[in-house]
C-alpha positions, 0 to 999 in steps of 0.5 A, a space after each residue: 499500500 502507498 500510505 507509507 510513502 505519502 505520510 512521509 514528506 518529500 525533504 527537498 524536492 528537485 530534478 536530479 542531473 539524470 532528469 535535466 538530460 532526459 528533458 534536456 533530450 526532448 528539447 534538443 530534438 525539437 530544435 534538431 527537427 526545427 532546423 531539419 524543416 528549415 533546409 528540408 524545402 519544398 521545390 517549386 512552392 512559394 515560400 511564404 506559403 510553404 513557411 506558413 502552409 507548408 506547402 498545402 502538402 501535409 498529410 492527415 495523420 500529422 496534422 491531426 496530431 498537431 491540432 490535437 496538441 495544439 491546445 493540450 499544453 502544459 495547462 492541460 498536463 498539469 490542470 487536468 489531473 488536478 481537475 480529475 483529483 478534485 471533481 471526478 472521472 465526469 471530467 471525461 465528458 469534455 471527451 464528447 464535448 471535444 467530438 461535438 466539435 469535430 464534427 461540427 467543424 468539419 462538416 460547416 467550416 472546414 469546407 468553407 476555409 479550404 476551397 477557399 483556398 485563403 492563408 488566414 481565416 480572417 481573409 474569409 471576415 474581408 471577403 462577407 464582410 470588409 475589411 474592417 472586420 478583417 482587422 478586428 478579426 485579426 486583432 480580437 485573434 493577436 490578443 487572445 493568443 498573446 494572453 492564451 500564450 503566456 498562460 501557457 508559458 507561465 504557468 507550468 514554469 511557476 508551478 514548477 518551480 514552486 514544486 521541483 526547484 526548478 527555477 521559474 524564468 530559466 524555463 520561462 526564457 528557456 521555452 519561449 527561445 527554442 519555440 521561436 527559434 525553430 518555428 521561425 527557422 522552420 515554419 509550419 512543417 517545423 511545428 506540425 512535427 515537432 508537434 507529433 514528437 511532443 504528443 509521443 512525449 505527454 502520452 510516454 509521461 501520462 502512461 509511465 505515471 498511471 502504472 506506477 501510480 496504480 502499483 503503488 495504491 495495490 493494483 486497478 481494482 483498489 484504485 477502482 475502489 478507492 475512486 469508488 468510495 471517495 465520489 471520484 466515479 461520478 458519471 450521473 452528474 446531469 443536473 442542470 444548475 449552471 453553477 456546477 463547474 462541471 457536470 455533462 450539461 457544461 461540458 457538452 453545452 459550454 465545452 463544445 462551444 469553447 473548442 469551436 471557437 478555438 477550432 472553427 474560428 482560430 487561426 491557429 487551427 485553420 491553417 492546419 486544415 489548409 496545409 492538408 493536401 485535399 479536403 478529405 484529407 483535412 477532415 480526416 486530420 480532424 477524425 486523427 485530432 478527436 482521437 488524440 484528443 480523448 486518449 490525453 485527455 482520459 491519460 490526464 483524469 486517469 491521472 488524476 483519479 490514481 492521484 486521489 487514490 494514493 493521497 485519498 488520507 493524506 491530501 497535499 494541499 490540506 496538509 500545506 505540503 503544496 499552495 494550489 492545486 495545480 502542484 498536485 501533479 508535480 508532487 506525485 511525480 517526485 513523491 512516486 518517482 523519487 527512487 527512480 531517476 530519469 523518470 521525473 525528467 520525463 514528466 517534466 517532459 511531457 509537461 514542456 511538450 505541451 507548451 512548446 507544441 502551443 507556443 509554436 503554433 500560436 507564434 506561427 498563427 500570429 505571423 500568418 494573421 500578421 502577414 496576410 491581414 495586416 501587412 499584404 497590401 503593402 508588400 504589393 510587388 515585393 520579392 518572395 526572399 523579402 516577404 520570407 525574411 519578415 515572416 520570420 522577423 515575425 515570428 521573432 517578434 511574437 515569440 519575444 511578445 509571448 514572454 513578455 505576456 508570460 511575465 505580465 499574466 503573472 497579475 492573473 489570480 487563475 487556476 491555469 485552465 480556468 484561465 486559460 478556457 476563459 480567454 477563449 471564451 471572451 476574446 475567441 466566443 464573439 469572433 466564432 459569433 461572427 464567422 456563424 453569422 457570415 457562414 449560416 445567416 446570409 441576412 447579416 450586414 456589415 452593422 449587425 456583425 460589428 453589433 453583435 461582435 461588441 455586445 458579445 465581448 463585452 458580455 465575455 469580459 463582464 462576466 470574466 472579471 465578475 467572476 474574479 472578483 466574485 468567486 464561487 464558493 467551492 460548494 457551489 462549484 461542487 468540489 468533492 472533499 479530500 481528507 489529511 486524517 492519516 499525514 503523519 507529518 503534515 503541517 497544521 499551519 496549512 491545514 485550512 487552507 484546503 479549498 472545502 476548507 476555505 468555503 466558511 468565510 464565503 459560504 451560503 449561509 452567510 444571510 447577505 449571500 444567501 437572500 442575494 441571487 442577482 449580479 454574483 449568482 449569474 457570475 458564479 456559473 461555470 466558466 466554461 458557459 462563459 463562451 457559448 453566452 458570448 457566441 450566442 448573444 452575438 449571433 442573437 444581436 447580430 441577426 437583430 440589428 441586420 434586419 433592423 438596419 435593412 437584411 443582405 440580399 443571399 445573391 449580392 453575397 460573392 458565391 462560396 461564402 455560405 455553407 447554403 452554397 457549398 453542395 453545388 461546389 461551384 467553380 469544381 473541376 469535374 473528375 473526368 478532367 483529372 486525367 491531364 499529366 500536371 500534379 495540380 490544376 488550379 481554376 480560378 473564379 472571380 468572386 466580384 466584379 465590383 470596385 473596391 479600394 483595393 486589388 485584393 478586393 477582387 478575392 478569387 476561389 481557389 480550387 486545387 485539384 489533384 490527383 490523389 484527391 479532388 473528391 471533395 
């Protein structure tokens, strides 16, 4: 049994030489992949296009694994196990929300982006609503990505510093430097192939923790029995209370919308769809992504349940051995692997693999958005060499910005998982609403979409700020009980710092709080609903304002911009024309004969037809 191990406090938690060697080997491999891709360029392709889309020749499986890794950062590696520890295995309903998101993205959004042949998702907003909406979408994306990436870089560095003694600033700057280095050199191909390697590292770390932790507890049956007795096997939570942090409905409704804002309206993901050879392969990439997400989330949640079985009688947070829930995972790794040098280094590699994949994705996506949405009108006639140098300079600049933002994000007082999802919900939620209005509601006009995005963003920001000022109590969120009754060396001065023991100061039994069911109750809703609310309000306000100010006539909308127009596949080259010797034919169809302020307003739908996969 593991009680003897957990009853003794770690004297000097830290990593040994072999642990750092394993970690350094992972970083060296990531850099090597970036160097290889920087010298291995696709012949006959535009350098700028190759840098941002991999020459649109990427296979489905590595792209799918890259999609999976993009948002499976160290935030999830450290955050999901602690959430499963505190809230139980119902966290696995997240996989259902992710599956619904993948299905909706593959069927409704991906065909639009792929057939337009765009490099930036915000180019769609320009085609549909004009230059102003494109700039607003680009600005929102850059802000959201900088904040999200800052949390991704800072959170694991801070947590591992507190739990292991690893220097926080050294880890922060090394992470930012390495990501910036291989992304600047190798572009999209470096990002995709390093993501593949990093997914393998993440899964290896989880598997090692699950196996060794289960053996220490006494076997699978013992883990399940302890978890059941501790209410951690709780799949029957179908309550409709929106204040409960996690439930079936918060994951299937709120979670689906959060993931949809990440996958359907986020440049970091759209950039991968269009890097595939064909639309069908892009859809297969989403399927591979879904399988990977379920495996990683299930592995992380299982780690949380094994962790509860190990510490069911001696909770590290309640005993004062750690100071925040996000430190559960590093503490457990150092505890159970203290006699196995090198394995804690695998966990460090696991956590930072997630960080590297997310940061590199963000850097490349922000550079692509800046080039395509902001600078391209000023680069008419410039050489490809100058454009590729500018693209690499942008990657370097955004890498430095991400590290700077990470330092500023230390002022946020959120858990890493909640913080990252809140940022995406607040900023990407209204942006998803804009894409829904443009793709599915022909009547939407410019005034409607601007009004909808403004109201949706204000609502989401109000909720995020309010929930920070008036956080919900643990009872409202549904935190499950923990115990420190058998901690022989428990730090009693910290014994009242657990989540459940903090509650009396702000308990609902307080007369003021029990009689108040207004704004504070509204602020207490699960953070997973923030994005769903902002998206819904954006769509509703956009539709109402469009109807009041004169709806857009469907006939005036350029072909290829509405999902309803996809079935005829306008401009698609018939199958019998595929017998040409060339590997690729380009058919261009002018979308609008109208005059515009810039040449780029005469946009073309590019249909790439290849022998290997034109059956869209």
